[in-house]
C-alpha positions, 0 to 999 in steps of 0.5 A: 932606155933612154926614151923610156927614163924620159917619158917617167921624168915627164909623167913625174919630174919629182920622182928620185932615181930610185923610184924610176929606176922601179918604174923602169924595170916594172915597165920592161917585165910587162913588156916581157923584154929578153935578158939582154935588153934587161942588163942593158937597162940595168948598165944605163941606169947604172953607168957600169957593165951589168951581167948575167950568168946561169948555171943550167944550161951555162950561159953568161951576158955582160952588156955595158951602159951603150948596150953593146954586148961585152965578150964573156968573163975569164974563167966562164963556169960550165954546167956542173961549176959555182957560179962566178962573176967579175972579181970586184963586181956587185953581185947578187944571187935571186935564186939557186943557179942564177947570178946578176951583177954590176961592174963598177970600178971604185964603191957602189954608188946609192942606186946601185942596190935597188938596180940590182935588186930589180935586174934580179927579179926581172931576170928571175921572171925572164927566165921562168924562177919567178913564176912560182913566187908569182903564183904565190903572191895571194898565199903571203897577202893572206898571211898576212892578213888579220881578217883571214882565218887562221886555217886558211894562214896555215895553207897559204904558209905551206903553199910559200914554203913555211915549216909549220913548227918553225916561227918566223918574223915579218919585216916590214918597208916602205916601197923607198927602203934602201936596202945594205944586205937583202934577206931570203925569203918570202916576200910581196908587196902588199896592201896596207891601211899606210899604203902598200909595204913592202913585207919579207919572212924572216927566221925567229932567229934573223939578227939585225935588219940592213935597211932604212927604214925598216921594221922587223915585228915578234916572232911567232907560229906561222898562224900567228905571222899577221901578228908579227906583220902588224908590230912590223909596221909599228916598229917600222912607224918607230924607225927614224933614220939615219939615228935609228933606221931600223927597229925591232919590235921586241925593242919594246916588249908588249908595248907594240903589240898592244899599239899594233892591236889598238883600233887606228882611231882608238881614243888615246887621252894620255898622249894627247896631253903629251901634245903639250909637254911635247911642245917645249924646246925640252919635251922630247929629250926629257921625256926620253930620260924619264922613260930610261932611268928610275930616278929624278938623278939618273934621269939628270945625267942621261939627258944631261942637264943639272939635277935641280933643271930636271925636276922642274922639268918632271914637275912640269911633266907631272902638272900637264898630265896629272900623274907622276912618271915615277910613279907605281904605273905612271913610268908605264903610262908614260912610255905607251903614251909617247909611243903612241905620240911618236906614230902620230907624228911619224913621217917615216912612211913620207916619201923622201925628198928627190936626190 
């Protein structure tokens, strides 16, 4: 395990531990190592014991960071008992009847979640529970592909177990996203013009997306989940960790849908004009205050400045743009232009600095 870590570090010394975790487990899965070796890898990466339990047939394995097998935890469940893991362990159940965990004293560390997630995926594949998912990876890719016909998308949705009479949303996140709570549902890594992104299908009523950074698309029927995915990607680009780690497309109404369907090279003259406004030290804060207000006085209160200061700034914005942001469609134009400007300047998909 240490040799594998060293080899990856030599190939990419700047890689964060999270990326090295992914690379390690990818290589271990390709090498078809056994469950004990997968647990040893997880324990070595986490610096604490790792465990695995399945209920049919009943089996439990615990391994310490040096790769030594530990005795089974007290109260190992029987064949028909619920899954159990040691008290205080951080556990994950990747499939019915299967559980993996990390046994750390104290609070979980930053990379425990990704170690546990990759361990769960690797063990699920090793135990034969991931073959169905692997066989259907192509279906999820088809489901979010705008170039695929509606009928073919419906067939793909059925293949991965989605109900044609229900509505769903697609969540999008970069591969380096940090997940607090990982939702269950069909998922895969799909190719986009922004690079590979993690796509995950959740029910329409799904609430907060506990990941950073991430975007949650609008709800659609299964035939139009490609649109939900595009809005999820736009929402992801509008995220701004740590203040706004995840964004729901619904928060921006139909504007996100328009941006999602716009050509990547579409000419946006209003957004071009905003470059000058955003160049002012007060530019972005003022734009956000104006968009959230119905008058100059309310915008001043929102931004925490004097009314005359805000009026001066609004006059400058009006002169630069050529229209009044408080008049008629002015606010809609400003809102659309501002979202386009934010997409142009989004850095949320840039690889984070190594830690």
